[in-house]
N, C-alpha and C positions, 0 to 999 in steps of 0.2 A: 805441670809439676807444682806441688804446693808444700810449703814447709810446715813445721810444727811450732806450737806456742806452749810454753810452760810458765806457770806463775809460781814464784817463790814468795811465800808469805810468812810472817812471824806468827806463831801460834800461841804466844804468851803475852807478856807485857813489854815486848820489845827486847833488844839486846840479846837476842837468841843466837847470834852469829850468822846472820843472813849474808853478810859480806863475804865471809870465808866460804860459805856454801855456793854462792854465786860464782866466786872466783874458781872454786873446784869444778863447777859445771860449765864454766865459760868456754873451755876448750872444745866443747861439744856443740856449741851454738854459734851463730853468726852475728846476732844483734842482742844487746842487753839494754833494757829499758827501766829507768826510774819513773814511776807513775804517780807518786803522791808524796806528801810531806815536804820538808825543806831542810835547812841547815841545822834543824834540831835533832836530826838523825846523824849517827856516826857509824859507818861500816868499816871495820878494821880488817885489813888483809896483810899477812906476813909472807913475803917471798924472799927466798935466799937470805933469811935472817933480817931483812929490812922491813920495817912497819910502815904501812900506808893507811891513812885514815881518810875516807871519803865521806864528806858531809852532803855533797850534792852530786858529784860525778858518779855515774854507775861504776860498780866494782870491776867491770870488764875492761876498764881503761888500760890495764897493764898488758893486755894481749894485742899483738900485732894483727892487723887485717880484720879486726872486728869493727862493728858500728855500735856506738853507744848513744842512746837517745834519752833526753830529758823531756818527759811528756808534758802535756798541757795541765795535768793534775798537780804538778809540782809547783811550789812557790819558791822562786829563785832569788837568792841574795846575791846580787852581781859581784859584790866585793869578795865574798867567800868563794864564789865560783872561779873568779879570775885568779885568786890566790892559789886555789887547788891546781888549776891548769898551769900556772906559772911554776909551781913547785915540781910538777911532773916534767915540764919542759926543761927545767934546770938539770934534772936528773936524767934526761933523755928517755923518760918512761911514758911520754904521751903517745902511745903506740896505736890507739884506736881512732877512728873517725868519729867526731862528736857532732850530733845534731841536737839543737835546742828548739823546742816548740815555740813559735812566735806567740802562741796563745797561752803560754805559761805566765802566771802573774808574778809581779816583782815585789820583793820585800824592800820597802823604802825605810829611810832613817826614822820617820815618824812612827812607823809600825813598831820598831824596837822600843822607842821611847814610851809609847802607849802601853806596850806589853808590860814593861816594868812598873809603870804608874798604876795600872789596874791591879796587879798583884799586890802592890803596896796598899791600895785602897781596900782590898779584900781582908787584909790583916792575917795574922798567923792562923786564926781559926778557920778561915774560908779559902785560903790560898790553894791554887791548883798545883803549884810546883812547876811552872813553865820554865823554859830555858832562857827566857827573855830575848829570844831571837826574832820576835816579831811575827811568828807564824800565825797565831790566832787572829790578830788584827788584820793581817794580809788576807786571810781567808774571809774575814768579815767583809772587807771591801769587795772581794770577788762576788760574794753572795748579794751584797748591796748594789752591785752593778756600777761601781765607781772606781774599781781598781785599775792600776796601770799594768799592762801586759808587756812582755818582752818586745813585741813588735812596736809598741809605742815609743820605746827608747830609740828606735831607728828613724822616727819622724819628729823633727823639731817642733812642728806645729801641733801635732797630737800630744806630744809630751808637755808643751807649754800650757795647752788648754786643760788637760786632765790634772796636771800637777797643781796648777793654780787653784782649781776648785777644791781638790783634796786638801791642800795645805790650808786653805781658808777654813775648812771645817775642822781639821785636826788642831789647828791653833786655838780654835774656840774651846776644845776639850782641854788642851794643855794649860791655857791661861785661866779659864773660868772654873774648871772642875779641879784640876790638879795644881793650880797656882804655880805653874812653871812658865818660863820665858818662851815666847813664840819662836818657831823655827823659820829661818830666812829662806825665801824662795830662791834667790840667785845662787846660793851655795849648793843647794840640792839639785837645781836644774843643771848647773854646769857639771856636777859630778855624774848625773844621770846620762848626760850627753856623752861623756867619756866612756861610761859603761857601755852605752849603745854602740859606739865606734869599735870597741874592743870585742864585743860579742857578735857583731854583725856577720863575720865569716861563718859562724856556726848556726845561725838562725835559719830555720826552715819549717816545712810542713811535716811535723812528726808523724801524723796519721798516714799521710801519703807515703812517706818514707817506709813505714812499717808495712803498709799494704803492698807496695812494690816488692819489698824484700820477701814477704810471704808468698806472693805469686811467683817469684823467681825460684822458690824452693829453699829459701833461707830459713833456718830455725831461730826462734826468738825466745828470749828469756825475760819475763817481767820480774823486776826486783823491787819488792816492797820495802818500806821503811816502817819503823815502829812495830806494833803487833796487834793481833786481833782484839785483845782485851783493852786496848787503847783506842779502838775504833769509835768514831763520833756517834754512831748509831748503836753499835753492838757491844761497846766496852763499858767500863765502870763509870758511867756518866755521873757527875761532870768531870771526874778525874781521868780525862781522855785527851787525845790529840784532836786536831781540828780538821782531820781528813779521814778517808776510808782506807785503812791498810788491808782490809779483807780482799779476797780474790775478786769479788764483784767490782771493787774500786779500781782494779787494774785495767779493765776494759774502758771505763769512763775516763781514767787518767791518761790513757795511751791513745785512745781514738780507734780502737778495733772492737768489733762485736763479740759477745760472749761465746758464740759458736766456734770461734777459732781456737779457744783454749782447750788443749787436749789433756793436760794434766796440771793439778795443783799440788805442790809440795809444801808442806808445813814444816818450818824450821822450829825445832824444840830443843831447848837446853835440857840437859840431864837433871837439872834442878831448876828452881825458879828464882828470878830476880825482878825487882821493880825499882824504878827511879821516881822520886817525887811522892806526892800524897796519894791517898786512896786506899781502899781495902786490899788486903793481901792475906787470904785465909791460911795459907801454908807457910807463912813467914816464921822464921826461927830467930828470935831476938836474943837468944843465949849464945854460948860460946861456939856451938856448931855453926850458927849463922855467920859469926865473925870469921871462922875458919874457912867457910865456903868463899867468903869475900876475899880473903887473903890468897887462898890457893887459886881462885879463878880470876884474880885481878879485876874484881868487879867494881870498876870506877868508870863513870860515864865517859865515852869517847869524845863527846861534845863539850861537856861541862866539867868533867873530872869529879863530879859528885859521887860519893860512895853509894853503891846500889844496896837496897834492902835485899836480903837473901833468905831463901827458904827451900823447901823440898818440892819435888815434882808434884803437881796438882793434876791428877787424872780427871777430876770432875770438870775443871776448866778446860783441859785439853780435849775432852770429848765434845764440849761445846764448840771449841774452835774447829774441830773436824766437821761438825754439822754446819756451822755458819759459812765456812769456806768451801765445803765439798772437797776436803783434802783426800787425795788419792795415795799419797806417800809421805813419809816422815823422814826428815834429815835430823838426826840426833847429834847435838854438839856437846863438847866439853864433858864427855863421859870420863875422861882422864882425871878431872877434878875430884871425882868421887873416890878415887883410889885412896886407901888408908883408913876409911871409915869401917869400923867393925860391923855396923849395921846401918842400913840406909832407909829412913822413913819415906814412904810414898803415900800421898793423900789419895784415898780411894773413895771417899764419901764425905758428905756434909751432914751435920745434924744440928737442930736447934730445939729449944723447949716447946715451941709452938707446933712444929710439924714433924718432929722426930727425925728419922734417918731416911736415906735414899733420896736426897734432894738433888735436883739438877742445878747447874750454874745459872745464875741470872745476873745481869749487869746492874741490878738495883743495889745501891750501896747500903741502904738500910738492911736489906736481906743479908748481904755479905757480912756486914758487921755483926749480925746475930748468929752466924753459924760457927760451929766448932768443927775443925777438920778431924776426920777419922783416918788414922794412919795404919798402914801395914808395914811391918819391918822386913826389909829385904836383906839377905846376907851380903856383907861387904866383901872386898878383896884388897889385897895389899900390893899387888903387882903394878908397877909403873906401865901405863899403856902406851907411852909415847913411841915405842918401837914396833907396835903391832901394825901389821899391814893387811891382815885378813881377819874376817870374823872369827875364824878358828884359832887365831893367835890370842884372842882375848881369854882371860880366865873364865872358868865356868860361871862364877857368880855374876860377872859382867855380862856374859851372854844371856844368862837367865833374866837379868834386869831388862835388857833389850827385848827379849821375847815376851816378858810380862807386859811391856808397853804395847806391843803388837796385839797381844791377846785382849787386852782391856779396851783398846781403841778400835780394833778391827782393821787397822791400817798397817801395811808393811813399813819397816824401817829400812830405807834404801841407802842411807849414808850414815856413817858414824864418825864423828870427829874425836880424835884421840890426842890432840895437841893443837897449838896455834898455827903451825906452818902448813903450807899448801900440801906437802907430801904426807901429812899426818891425817889422812882421810881414808877411811875404808868405804869403798863403793860396793853396794850389794843390789843386784837386780835392776840396774839402770841400763 
């Protein structure tokens, strides 16, 4: 007997509502896996009127009898992780079994310090718009083969040796380039040992855990963070994250081969948002964009920063379908569009040099040159919060969903009509 694996990926610039989609689907699976990113992601789940924001923990933690895995591709901020666990334990909501890969890298205090210093050095004209959570510098150490891994926190000798070398190098950057005071070894070492002691009960071989689960017939859900257009290779470089949120990154970050993935579901917000810097062709900088932000509560779950808002970009979405091999779409926040007399949808790009019919490219110079071509869809007035089937939706809302399916060639299998767990219409799952 062998189980199934489904990957949930963000198909836009992140903040698509992946957490609520994973939560909605978690009852159908046995194992939920975070495979990349770090505490720069925030997945919001609302259950029985109570809001839970997971920065590192998989969104399936609220279900009893599940196994939640933090894979080797995640960079773990121990302080943030332990705070999230402690909060759930206080509320009696830590219902799932948690496994943390020993091969996952650790975000250290000097990573956060360097993150902020580098953004400051870039200046306003060149800044990336990071969350200052140390994600990029931690991945840099991973690639540079000098990073600390979760398993190193469990060995005092390994921790001492690796931290000593890293801190010597990092202090050179802090003192000689950024003219900051050096960081003390003893304080960081003692804190890291405490982190290791508290995390030890959860540390294991994530890849083996997943393989055993799959062979025993368990179903697995890969939970991505950020979104396709923020992918390090395929996004709007350099205004991207430091990992691979695309479906291909799921296997690398979890430790299973690509042949095990049976379906890729792309999470798509019914409009578009973006946090931080970088191109955004369908952005609406006028009153409609402000209204989308207000109605959708578009403020970062991690930083609280207001998100830039605009209209659904089908050119970018078709690109995400191609890059991820998306089989199905989970459409979120359709309810936010209620009340608009008409709803623009970006169906094409054009520029002076190439005309119309342009495909999406991650090249920022190209994206800055394009003008979006919009098609106006009919709006609707009905509040969708009480709709529980596709037929309950007003005709114009159904037409909006059908148009997305026709343009992308991908079925919409889930429609979110509100923030709560029960405000989800399931189609064809």
